[in-house]
SERO-4910 file (N, C-alpha, C, O; in steps of 0.05 Angstrom, whole numbers):
BEGIN
 pado doro    nc1    nc2    nc3   cac1   cac2   cac3    cc1    cc2    cc3    oc1    oc2    oc3
  Met    A    -95    -47    495    -67    -63    496    -45    -37    506    -49    -14    498
  Asp    A    -26    -42    520     12    -29    523     14    -27    506     -3    -30    489
  Arg    A     40    -18    503     70    -24    479     79    -46    485     81    -62    466
  Arg    A     90    -55    517     99    -85    526     87   -100    522    100   -118    512
  Ser    A     53   -108    524     36   -125    519     35   -133    484     40   -155    474
  Phe    A     28   -105    467     32   -112    446     52   -123    434     48   -145    424
  Leu    A     80   -111    431    109   -124    430    109   -153    434    119   -169    418
  Lys    A     96   -162    461    102   -185    474     88   -212    453     97   -234    447
  Thr    A     57   -195    447     35   -205    431     48   -210    406     39   -231    395
  Leu    A     71   -193    389     78   -193    371    102   -216    369    105   -229    348
  Gly    A    114   -220    386    131   -243    384    124   -267    388    138   -285    380
  Phe    A     97   -273    402     87   -291    405     71   -302    385     59   -323    389
  Leu    A     70   -292    369     50   -297    345     67   -309    323     57   -320    304
  Ala    A     96   -305    326    115   -315    306    114   -339    303    108   -349    281
  Pro    A    119   -353    323    119   -382    323     88   -394    315     86   -412    298
  Val    A     63   -380    328     42   -390    319     40   -391    292     30   -411    282
  Val    A     50   -366    274     41   -361    239     65   -393    230     55   -412    218
  Val    A     81   -393    234    108   -417    231     93   -445    234    101   -464    221
  Phe    A     65   -448    255     52   -475    259     35   -466    242     40   -474    219
  Phe    A     12   -450    244     -2   -455    218     -2   -455    198    -22   -462    185
  Gly    A     23   -447    186     28   -446    159     34   -481    150     33   -486    125
  Lys    A     40   -504    168     42   -528    167     15   -531    170     10   -545    150
  Ile    A    -15   -526    184    -29   -539    180    -41   -549    148    -47   -573    145
  Pro    A    -44   -536    131    -43   -539    107    -44   -568     97    -63   -580     87
  Lys    A    -15   -575    103     -6   -593     90     -5   -624    118      0   -648    116
  Leu    A    -11   -611    136    -18   -634    158    -44   -642    158    -51   -665    162
  Leu    A    -59   -624    153    -98   -634    162   -108   -643    127   -116   -665    119
  Trp    A   -106   -617    112   -122   -621     85   -114   -629     55   -128   -633     36
  Ser    A    -73   -630     58    -66   -636     35    -74   -656     19    -72   -676     33
  Gly    A    -79   -660      3    -93   -689    -13    -93   -682    -49    -85   -663    -63
  Lys    A   -104   -705    -52   -106   -701    -88   -118   -680   -100   -114   -678   -125
  Leu    A   -130   -665    -91   -155   -647    -98   -145   -620    -92   -161   -601    -97
  Glu    A   -114   -612    -82   -106   -584    -71    -80   -593    -89    -56   -596    -81
  Lys    A    -90   -595   -113    -68   -592   -135    -83   -577   -165   -104   -567   -172
  Gly    A    -60   -584   -176    -70   -567   -202    -67   -592   -227    -53   -612   -227
  Thr    A    -81   -585   -244    -75   -607   -275    -48   -605   -291    -44   -616   -312
  Lys    A    -30   -590   -276    -10   -591   -290     26   -590   -257     28   -578   -235
  Asn    A     44   -608   -271     68   -604   -248     91   -598   -252    110   -609   -264
  Phe    A     86   -574   -238    105   -551   -245    135   -559   -230    156   -547   -234
  Trp    A    131   -586   -207    153   -580   -190    174   -608   -200    166   -629   -210
  Gln    A    192   -603   -196    222   -618   -202    240   -617   -180    251   -596   -175
  Asn    A    245   -644   -163    269   -643   -149    261   -629   -116    274   -626    -95
  Gly    A    235   -625   -123    226   -596    -92    225   -573    -99    218   -559    -80
  Gly    A    230   -560   -120    233   -533   -133    208   -527   -161    186   -537   -168
  Phe    A    222   -508   -169    205   -500   -190    216   -482   -208    235   -470   -198
  Thr    A    211   -475   -237    209   -453   -252    193   -448   -258    174   -464   -263
  Gln    A    193   -420   -261    163   -412   -278    169   -412   -314    187   -407   -330
  Pro    A    143   -420   -314    146   -422   -352    130   -403   -361    139   -401   -384
  Ser    A    116   -389   -360    101   -369   -369    114   -339   -371    107   -323   -388
  Val    A    140   -334   -346    150   -314   -362    177   -303   -375    189   -323   -367
  Asp    A    194   -289   -386    210   -295   -399    224   -258   -384    212   -237   -386
  Ile    A    241   -261   -376    257   -245   -359    280   -233   -379    295   -215   -370
  Ser    A    281   -240   -398    307   -231   -415    318   -204   -418    340   -194   -416
  Gly    A    290   -196   -426    288   -161   -427    288   -136   -408    281   -113   -412
  Tyr    A    296   -149   -385    290   -129   -356    311   -102   -357    306    -79   -349
  Glu    A    334   -114   -368    345    -86   -369    335    -74   -387    348    -53   -386
  Lys    A    315    -71   -411    312    -56   -424    279    -43   -421    267    -27   -436
  Gly    A    272    -58   -393    249    -50   -389    220    -62   -394    198    -54   -387
  Ile    A    230    -89   -410    206   -103   -420    205   -138   -398    222   -148   -384
  Ile    A    183   -145   -404    183   -168   -386    158   -185   -405    136   -176   -409
  Lys    A    168   -209   -415    152   -217   -433    130   -249   -418    138   -268   -404
  Ala    A     97   -240   -431     96   -261   -411     79   -281   -430     71   -274   -452
  Arg    A     74   -313   -417     38   -329   -433     19   -313   -427     24   -307   -404
  Ile    A      1   -302   -433    -21   -303   -415    -41   -301   -439    -39   -285   -457
  Asp    A    -65   -323   -435    -84   -343   -442    -61   -354   -465    -61   -337   -483
  Asn    A    -48   -370   -471    -40   -382   -482    -19   -368   -507     -9   -385   -522
  Glu    A    -15   -349   -511     -1   -323   -522     15   -304   -506      5   -290   -488
  Trp    A     46   -302   -517     55   -289   -505     67   -262   -520     78   -255   -542
  His    A     58   -247   -491     63   -220   -504     83   -200   -494     89   -207   -471
  Asp    A     90   -186   -499    116   -157   -486     99   -138   -476     78   -129   -485
  Phe    A    109   -135   -458     96   -113   -431    122    -93   -428    145   -101   -428
  Asn    A    114    -58   -424    132    -52   -417    132    -47   -391    113    -33   -384
  Ile    A    152    -55   -369    155    -48   -342    147    -17   -332    164     -2   -342
  Arg    A    131     -5   -319    123     21   -307    136     27   -283    143     10   -267
  Ser    A    139     54   -282    125     52   -251    104     65   -237     91     80   -251
  Ala    A     95     63   -206     75     70   -210     68     98   -201     88    107   -190
  Ser    A     49    117   -202     52    146   -195     54    162   -172     49    154   -149
  Lys    A     61    180   -177     69    197   -150     43    201   -135     46    214   -114
  Asp    A     17    192   -140      1    196   -125      3    174   -100      3    179    -76
  Phe    A      3    141   -119     12    115   -100     25    110    -88     23     93    -71
  Ile    A     50    127    -94     83    144    -80     72    151    -55     72    139    -34
  Glu    A     65    167    -61     55    186    -34     50    168    -13     64    162      7
  Trp    A     22    160    -23     -2    138    -11     18    124      6     27    131     28
  Asn    A     23    104     -7     44     85      5     59     91     28     59     80     50
  Thr    A     77    115     19     93    111     33     78    123     66     85    115     89
  Thr    A     66    135     62     49    161     86     42    132    105     52    125    127
  Lys    A     25    119     90      9     99    105     30     84    128     29     80    152
  Arg    A     50     74    101     70     51    126     89     68    130    110     59    121
  Ile    A     91     88    140     96    103    161     79    105    187     84    103    211
  Glu    A     63    109    177     38    117    201     44     87    215     56     84    236
  Phe    A     32     63    196     35     34    204     59     34    231     57     30    255
  Leu    A     78     39    218    108     32    234    107     53    254    128     52    267
  Glu    A     90     73    262     96     96    286     61     78    304     54     75    327
  His    A     56     74    289     30     59    307     46     28    328     41     26    352
  Ile    A     63     10    316     69     -4    325     92      5    349     91     -7    370
  Lys    A    112     24    346    129     35    358    106     44    388    107     34    411
  Thr    A     90     61    380     89     68    405     61     40    413     42     50    425
  Gly    A     60     28    410     44      5    419      8      0    413    -12     -6    425
  Gln    A     14      6    390    -25     13    389    -22    -13    356    -10    -15    335
  Met    A    -37    -26    368    -50    -40    332    -59    -35    308    -84    -33    304
  Pro    A    -39    -34    286    -36    -28    266    -69    -37    254    -84    -53    264
  Gly    A    -72    -24    238   -104    -38    218   -104    -56    195    -81    -54    185
  Phe    A   -114    -68    185   -114    -83    170   -117    -74    145   -120    -91    128
  Gly    A   -117    -45    136   -116    -39    107    -97    -26    104    -78    -30    119
  Gly    A    -92     -3     83    -76     10     71    -51    -14     51    -60    -35     43
  Pro    A    -24     -9     46    -12    -12     22     -3    -49     33     -3    -70     19
  His    A      6    -46     64     12    -78     68     -8   -102     56     -1   -122     43
  Ser    A    -40    -93     66    -52   -118     57    -62   -113     30    -75    -94     24
  Gly    A    -54   -134     13    -64   -123    -20    -80   -152    -25    -73   -175    -18
  Ala    A   -105   -143    -42   -125   -167    -51   -118   -165    -86   -127   -149   -103
  Val    A    -95   -194    -89    -91   -204   -107   -101   -213   -116   -108   -232   -102
  Ala    A   -110   -215   -139   -140   -233   -163   -116   -242   -197   -107   -231   -217
  Thr    A   -116   -266   -187   -109   -286   -211   -132   -306   -224   -155   -310   -216
  Tyr    A   -117   -315   -245   -148   -336   -264   -127   -347   -272   -104   -342   -264
  Gly    A   -132   -362   -288   -125   -390   -303   -114   -415   -309   -109   -422   -332
  Leu    A   -108   -431   -286   -106   -460   -282   -126   -470   -259   -146   -485   -260
  Gly    A   -119   -462   -247   -143   -470   -227   -136   -493   -211   -114   -504   -213
  Arg    A   -158   -501   -193   -149   -532   -185   -169   -543   -181   -192   -534   -181
  Leu    A   -158   -572   -177   -182   -600   -178   -204   -595   -157   -218   -614   -154
  Asp    A   -210   -576   -143   -222   -569   -122   -249   -549   -129   -268   -539   -118
  Ser    A   -239   -548   -151   -259   -515   -162   -266   -519   -187   -251   -531   -202
  Glu    A   -294   -508   -198   -290   -508   -230   -286   -478   -226   -302   -470   -244
  Phe    A   -276   -459   -216   -274   -438   -226   -241   -436   -215   -229   -447   -196
  Thr    A   -230   -413   -242   -207   -408   -238   -189   -382   -234   -166   -374   -234
  Leu    A   -227   -372   -227   -219   -340   -210   -201   -339   -188   -195   -362   -185
  Asn    A   -190   -326   -173   -181   -327   -154   -167   -303   -140   -146   -292   -149
  Asn    A   -184   -293   -106   -166   -280   -108   -160   -282    -70   -169   -297    -53
  Ala    A   -144   -263    -69   -117   -279    -38   -109   -252    -24    -92   -237    -35
  Ile    A   -119   -245     -4   -111   -216     10    -80   -231     26    -77   -250     42
  Lys    A    -60   -213     15    -28   -221     19    -11   -194     33    -17   -171     29
  Gly    A     10   -205     49     19   -179     57     36   -170     47     57   -180     54
  Ile    A     38   -148     25     60   -123      3     74   -111     13     66    -92     26
  Gly    A     98   -116     13    127   -102     10    128    -87    -14    115    -89    -35
  Leu    A    153    -66     -6    168    -59    -29    199    -66    -36    215    -81    -24
  Ala    A    201    -52    -55    232    -71    -65    242    -45    -69    232    -25    -79
  Pro    A    274    -51    -52    290    -32    -65    304    -29    -91    307    -48   -106
  Lys    A    312     -8    -96    324     -8   -126    350    -25   -125    367    -26   -108
  Asp    A    347    -41   -150    369    -65   -152    394    -50   -134    405    -59   -114
  Glu    A    401    -18   -149    437     -9   -142    438    -10    -95    458     -5    -82
  Asn    A    411    -17    -84    398    -12    -59    400    -32    -53    410    -30    -30
  Ile    A    397    -63    -59    386    -85    -51    410    -90    -28    405    -94     -4
  Asp    A    433    -89    -37    459   -106    -16    449    -90      5    434   -102     21
  Thr    A    455    -60     11    456    -42     26    426    -51     48    426    -59     72
  Ala    A    401    -45     27    389    -59     49    387    -87     71    377    -90     93
  Ile    A    399    -98     59    406   -127     65    420   -131     95    417   -147    113
  Lys    A    438   -109     89    461   -107    104    451    -83    129    469    -77    145
  Arg    A    429    -71    133    412    -57    145    404    -75    162    414    -75    185
  Leu    A    380    -99    153    364   -110    176    378   -128    184    368   -140    203
  Arg    A    408   -137    175    420   -155    188    435   -142    206    439   -152    228
  Asp    A    444   -124    201    455   -105    224    445   -100    242    460    -88    257
  Thr    A    411   -106    255    401    -96    269    376   -117    277    354   -113    285
  Tyr    A    386   -134    272    368   -159    273    351   -162    294    328   -169    297
  Glu    A    373   -154    311    368   -173    340    371   -137    358    388   -135    376
  Ser    A    355   -115    351    348    -91    353    319   -105    374    309   -128    377
  Ser    A    314    -70    387    283    -71    390    278    -72    370    290    -74    349
  Met    A    251    -69    379    234    -67    358    220    -38    351    204    -34    332
  Lys    A    230    -19    370    225     17    360    255     16    345    253     34    329
  Glu    A    278      7    342    298     14    327    291      0    303    296     11    282
  Lys    A    282    -21    302    278    -40    275    259    -24    261    261    -21    236
  Met    A    233     -8    280    218      7    263    229     30    253    218     39    233
  Asp    A    256     46    267    268     61    253    279     55    227    271     63    205
  Val    A    295     43    231    303     24    203    285     19    179    295     22    157
  Leu    A    262     13    181    241     19    157    237     35    146    240     42    122
  Thr    A    229     44    167    211     80    167    242     90    145    240     96    121
  Ser    A    262     90    155    284    103    132    283    102    106    286    119     88
  Phe    A    276     70    109    273     65     77    247     87     59    246    101     40
  Tyr    A    234     80     74    208    107     66    206    125     65    192    134     47
  Glu    A    219    138     83    225    170     86    239    171     55    235    193     46
  Asn    A    252    155     37    272    169     10    253    145     -7    251    121     -2
  Pro    A    241    161    -30    227    143    -39    243    139    -60    234    125    -78
  Asp    A    273    152    -61    281    147    -88    303    120    -79    314    109    -98
  Phe    A    307    112    -57    314     77    -48    293     57    -50    291     36    -37
  Ile    A    274     68    -68    251     43    -73    246     42    -98    241     63   -111
  Asp    A    245     12   -110    243     12   -148    210     15   -149    201     -2   -135
  Trp    A    190     30   -160    167     38   -152    155     12   -178    132      6   -182
  Arg    A    175      3   -189    157    -13   -211    151    -36   -197    141    -52   -214
  Lys    A    152    -48   -173    146    -69   -169    135    -69   -138    137    -51   -121
  Gln    A    125    -89   -137    110    -92   -100    122   -115   -106    132   -121   -128
  Thr    A    121   -137    -73    131   -153    -70    117   -179    -50    102   -167    -35
  Ser    A    117   -199    -45    102   -208    -21    118   -237    -24    138   -235    -38
  Leu    A    112   -269    -13    121   -295    -11     81   -304    -11     58   -299     -6
  Glu    A    106   -324    -24     88   -351    -38     95   -372     -4    115   -385     -2
  Leu    A     77   -371     16     81   -375     44     76   -414     43     86   -431     58
  Tyr    A     58   -418     20     39   -443     35     45   -469      7     38   -493     10
  Ala    A     59   -458    -16     55   -476    -35     73   -496    -35     96   -486    -35
  Thr    A     73   -518    -34     82   -539    -37     82   -565    -55     60   -573    -61
  Pro    A    100   -577    -64     90   -612    -78     63   -622    -66     48   -630    -84
  Asp    A     55   -623    -50     36   -627    -35     10   -617    -30    -10   -631    -25
  Phe    A     10   -593    -32     -6   -569    -25     -4   -541    -44      9   -524    -33
  Glu    A    -14   -535    -66    -11   -518    -76    -40   -498    -78    -64   -503    -83
  Thr    A    -26   -478    -73    -47   -453    -72    -62   -446    -95    -52   -457   -115
  His    A    -88   -429   -101    -99   -424   -129    -77   -395   -137    -74   -389   -161
  Thr    A    -64   -381   -116    -52   -364   -127    -23   -376   -149    -16   -368   -171
  Phe    A    -13   -395   -134     13   -407   -139      9   -419   -170     24   -414   -189
  Leu    A    -12   -434   -170    -32   -443   -198    -31   -431   -219    -20   -436   -241
  Asn    A    -46   -408   -210    -54   -385   -233    -27   -370   -242    -19   -370   -266
  Ile    A    -16   -357   -223     16   -343   -235     32   -364   -240     51   -354   -251
  Met    A     35   -381   -240     45   -410   -260     46   -411   -277     68   -411   -289
  Asp    A     26   -414   -289     17   -421   -314     -8   -391   -333    -18   -397   -355
  Asn    A    -13   -372   -326    -18   -349   -336    -11   -330   -314    -28   -331   -296
  Pro    A      9   -312   -311     18   -301   -293      6   -261   -299     19   -241   -301
  Ile    A    -12   -263   -300    -26   -241   -297    -43   -226   -279    -66   -219   -286
  Ala    A    -37   -221   -262    -57   -205   -233    -55   -176   -223    -36   -160   -227
  Thr    A    -77   -173   -211    -92   -148   -205    -80   -139   -174    -76   -160   -161
  Leu    A    -75   -117   -160    -71   -114   -135    -85    -90   -125    -73    -69   -128
  Val    A   -105    -89   -117   -122    -78    -98   -123    -75    -67   -131    -92    -52
  Phe    A   -111    -46    -58   -115    -38    -27   -137    -26    -14   -146     -6    -25
  Leu    A   -149    -34     10   -176    -26     16   -163     -7     41   -154     -9     64
  Asp    A   -170     12     20   -163     49     34   -173     63      8   -178     53    -14
  Ile    A   -175     89     17   -175    114      5   -163    137      5   -163    155     23
  Pro    A   -146    136    -26   -152    132    -55   -152     97    -54   -141     81    -40
  Ser    A   -166     97    -72   -170     59    -84   -153     62   -111   -158     75   -132
  Ile    A   -134     49   -105   -101     52   -130   -103     22   -140   -101      5   -122
  Glu    A   -108     11   -169   -109     -7   -166    -84    -11   -192    -79      6   -209
  Leu    A    -70    -39   -188    -45    -49   -198    -53    -70   -210    -63    -90   -200
  Arg    A    -45    -65   -246    -44    -89   -266    -27    -89   -269    -16    -67   -275
  Thr    A     -7   -123   -266     20   -130   -266     15   -159   -273     -3   -175   -268
  Ile    A     48   -159   -291     57   -192   -287     67   -199   -262     86   -189   -250
  Ala    A     53   -213   -256     64   -232   -229     94   -257   -237     94   -274   -254
  Arg    A    112   -250   -220    133   -267   -224    142   -277   -199    153   -262   -184
  Ile    A    136   -309   -193    149   -329   -173    176   -346   -177    185   -365   -190
  Val    A    181   -332   -161    212   -343   -159    221   -355   -133    222   -345   -111
  His    A    232   -389   -145    242   -407   -121    268   -403   -111    288   -396   -125
  Pro    A    268   -408    -85    296   -395    -74    323   -415    -89    346   -407    -85
  Asp    A    320   -441   -106    341   -455   -114    324   -452   -148    324   -473   -160
  Asp    A    310   -427   -162    307   -430   -184    330   -411   -200    332   -386   -196
  Lys    A    352   -430   -226    377   -414   -230    372   -404   -247    390   -395   -262
  Asn    A    345   -401   -255    339   -377   -286    335   -350   -269    335   -331   -284
  Ala    A    332   -343   -243    323   -319   -244    349   -302   -248    372   -308   -256
  Leu    A    338   -275   -238    366   -253   -251    374   -248   -220    362   -252   -199
  Pro    A    394   -241   -224    411   -239   -193    400   -226   -181    397   -231   -157
  Ser    A    383   -194   -196    374   -182   -171    345   -196   -166    337   -189   -144
  Glu    A    327   -213   -179    317   -226   -155    325   -243   -142    308   -255   -130
  Lys    A    347   -252   -139    348   -279   -128    354   -259    -90    346   -263    -67
  Lys    A    374   -237   -104    382   -217    -73    351   -208    -66    345   -212    -43
  Leu    A    332   -197    -82    309   -187    -76    291   -206    -56    277   -201    -36
  Leu    A    298   -232    -69    278   -261    -48    290   -263    -27    277   -272     -7
  Glu    A    320   -257    -24    344   -256     10    327   -237     16    308   -247     28
  Phe    A    325   -209     13    307   -183     26    290   -184     37    289   -181     61
  Val    A    264   -191     14    240   -191     19    237   -220     45    220   -215     62
  Asn    A    252   -247     47    248   -266     70    260   -248     90    245   -240    107
  Leu    A    283   -241     91    299   -222    120    273   -202    131    266   -201    155
  Ala    A    261   -187    112    245   -171    117    218   -175    140    209   -160    157
  His    A    207   -209    127    200   -219    143    211   -230    169    205   -217    189
  Ser    A    224   -249    172    233   -240    199    241   -229    212    250   -232    235
  Tyr    A    239   -206    193    251   -185    223    232   -173    242    232   -162    264
  Met    A    209   -182    218    177   -178    243    168   -190    250    152   -187    269
  His    A    176   -214    237    158   -239    257    173   -261    267    160   -278    279
  Gly    A    201   -264    265    217   -286    276    233   -300    265    230   -288    243
  Glu    A    246   -313    261    257   -339    246    232   -356    239    213   -363    253
  Phe    A    238   -360    214    227   -380    201    240   -404    186    263   -397    181
  Pro    A    236   -424    180    248   -454    180    255   -456    150    268   -475    142
  Arg    A    245   -436    134    264   -439    103    254   -418     87    232   -407     90
  Leu    A    273   -414     65    267   -384     43    246   -394     28    245   -416     16
  Tyr    A    227   -373     30    194   -385     18    199   -369    -19    215   -352    -27
  Pro    A    186   -378    -27    189   -363    -53    175   -341    -55    152   -336    -48
  Leu    A    202   -318    -72    184   -291    -76    149   -289   -101    141   -298   -123
  Leu    A    143   -277    -85    119   -264   -112    132   -238   -119    145   -226   -102
  Leu    A    130   -229   -140    141   -208   -149    119   -198   -171    109   -215   -186
  Phe    A    110   -169   -170     91   -161   -179    111   -136   -200    128   -121   -190
  Tyr    A    104   -136   -227    121   -119   -240    105   -101   -247     89   -112   -263
  Ile    A    100    -79   -246     72    -54   -257     79    -53   -281    101    -50   -291
  Ile    A     49    -58   -296     46    -53   -323     26    -36   -327     28    -20   -345
  Glu    A     -3    -36   -306    -17     -7   -314    -19      3   -285    -10    -11   -266
  Glu    A    -32     30   -281    -52     40   -248    -70     39   -262    -70     40   -286
  Phe    A    -89     38   -246   -125     53   -251   -121     66   -228   -103     61   -213
  Asp    A   -144     90   -223   -147    104   -191   -177    100   -188   -194    113   -199
  Asn    A   -181     84   -174   -218     78   -171   -232     91   -149   -251     83   -135
  Thr    A   -221    110   -149   -233    115   -122   -262    141   -122   -256    163   -133
  Pro    A   -280    140   -116   -307    133   -111   -299    167   -109   -283    177    -94
  Gly    A   -322    186   -138   -320    209   -138   -289    226   -142   -286    249   -134
  Arg    A   -272    212   -155   -258    229   -156   -247    223   -182   -246    243   -197
  Lys    A   -236    195   -195   -229    184   -215   -250    162   -226   -261    164   -248
  Arg    A   -254    142   -207   -268    125   -211   -261    108   -235   -277    107   -254
  Gly    A   -245     98   -235   -228     78   -255   -212     89   -288   -211     77   -309
  Ile    A   -203    107   -284   -185    124   -305   -154    116   -297   -142    121   -276
  Arg    A   -146    102   -324   -120     89   -317    -94    116   -317    -86    131   -335
  Thr    A    -86    113   -294    -69    143   -286    -38    121   -305    -35    130   -328
  Val    A    -29    110   -301      0    100   -314     -8     77   -337    -22     58   -330
  Pro    A     -1     79   -356     17    103   -368    -14    125   -375    -37    120   -381
  Glu    A      0    143   -371    -25    168   -364    -42    162   -397    -38    154   -420
  Arg    A    -69    172   -376    -89    162   -402    -85    183   -427    -84    207   -423
  Pro    A    -82    173   -450    -89    193   -479   -103    221   -473   -120    221   -455
  Lys    A    -99    238   -483   -111    260   -484   -128    260   -510   -119    254   -532
  Glu    A   -160    268   -503   -188    265   -517   -186    286   -542   -205    289   -557
***
């Protein structure tokens, strides 16, 4: 596929993604695609299982298996940062040159959750592949939003250069976080991920690549109308939605933010560390 055909295909896929995003509600939503608890009020929700009041001190409180715990929010390792930025820049270079990027790497994360479950299954354990993004530091979010808005109508090549500039400056990024969007959960159709995180906000992220690094996180889900969200979370919700449209075209609404605060990191690379904790550093024996 040449560059022109690739970019044309990418533009064509945007409305297709929007259309298929409506299919669960149109075809399959029913009494079984819901949890045993109702989290919705007037079309919105507030996550009851996370307390973010200690954020400025680097603390997040979460109710795990019905018990509240305090967790230290930590930065990912240097190895993770180097791998993540290198692969993301390669991904963007492929798009610039008209090559179809691969499905592995830091953009495609396997998100594992458990907890509440849904009426259509005996299991609460769930794993879903999600598009994973990075978060600018709190003090950089406004700058990042402005750059995306100023170049929103630019060519795909120029857009890729803008995103590359973010990744080329690791200090621009808050490496305590990973981001995504909850595209499909509605009052009529609740995803397994949504239900688990709302009730039991523990999640692990693994990426299809070598090195194989696992992030163990507390997962936040922030609705656009959530009045309890931190100002930085609301800005991050705007940024991630904008970045999503920046790549795929305009979408009909703002989607809830999935925000993964990193608590632990493990290096699961075969033949190297094979499951040794790297964040916080493994205690010396």
